[in-house]
C-alpha positions as CSV (number, residue, x, y, z in Angstrom):
1,X,24.0,-2.6,-25.8
2,X,22.7,0.6,-25.7
3,X,24.9,3.4,-25.1
4,X,24.0,5.6,-22.5
5,X,26.0,8.7,-23.2
6,X,24.4,11.2,-25.2
7,X,25.4,15.2,-26.0
8,X,23.6,17.8,-26.8
9,X,23.9,19.7,-30.0
10,X,23.1,23.0,-29.1
11,X,25.4,23.3,-25.9
12,X,27.6,20.4,-26.2
13,X,26.4,19.2,-22.7
14,X,27.4,15.7,-22.3
15,X,24.7,13.8,-20.5
16,X,22.6,10.5,-20.0
17,X,19.2,12.2,-20.5
18,X,17.2,12.7,-23.8
19,X,16.5,16.2,-22.9
20,X,19.4,18.4,-22.3
21,X,19.1,19.8,-18.6
22,X,20.6,23.3,-19.5
23,X,18.8,24.2,-22.7
24,X,15.9,22.0,-23.1
25,X,17.0,20.7,-26.6
26,X,17.0,16.7,-27.6
27,X,20.2,15.4,-27.3
28,X,21.8,12.7,-29.9
29,X,23.9,9.7,-29.3
30,X,27.6,10.6,-28.6
31,X,29.2,7.8,-30.2
32,X,28.9,7.1,-34.1
33,X,28.0,3.9,-35.6
34,X,30.3,0.7,-36.1
35,X,31.9,0.6,-39.3
36,X,31.5,-2.5,-41.1
37,X,33.4,-3.5,-44.5
38,X,30.4,-5.4,-45.1
39,X,27.7,-2.8,-44.6
40,X,24.3,-3.6,-46.2
41,X,23.1,0.0,-46.1
42,X,26.6,2.1,-47.2
43,X,25.0,2.9,-50.7
44,X,22.0,4.5,-49.3
45,X,24.0,6.6,-46.5
46,X,26.2,7.9,-49.1
47,X,23.1,8.8,-51.3
48,X,22.0,10.5,-48.4
49,X,25.3,12.5,-47.5
50,X,25.7,13.3,-51.2
51,X,22.0,15.1,-51.5
52,X,23.0,17.1,-48.4
53,X,26.0,18.1,-49.9
54,X,24.5,19.2,-52.8
55,X,22.2,21.5,-51.6
56,X,25.0,23.5,-49.9
57,X,26.3,26.8,-51.0
58,X,30.2,26.5,-51.9
59,X,31.3,29.9,-51.5
């Protein structure tokens, strides 16, 4: 079942629309993916997170 509730990352408004009615930004799913111990794609997500974090400036 597809979740209906979405959140605007810009103004933090919860809505059911794909576009925020207040600021016009694209909304994202409000609920994170379910965790599964037998996740087939976990290694790829971890690799992406490591790549994203390696580019940030740690002052």
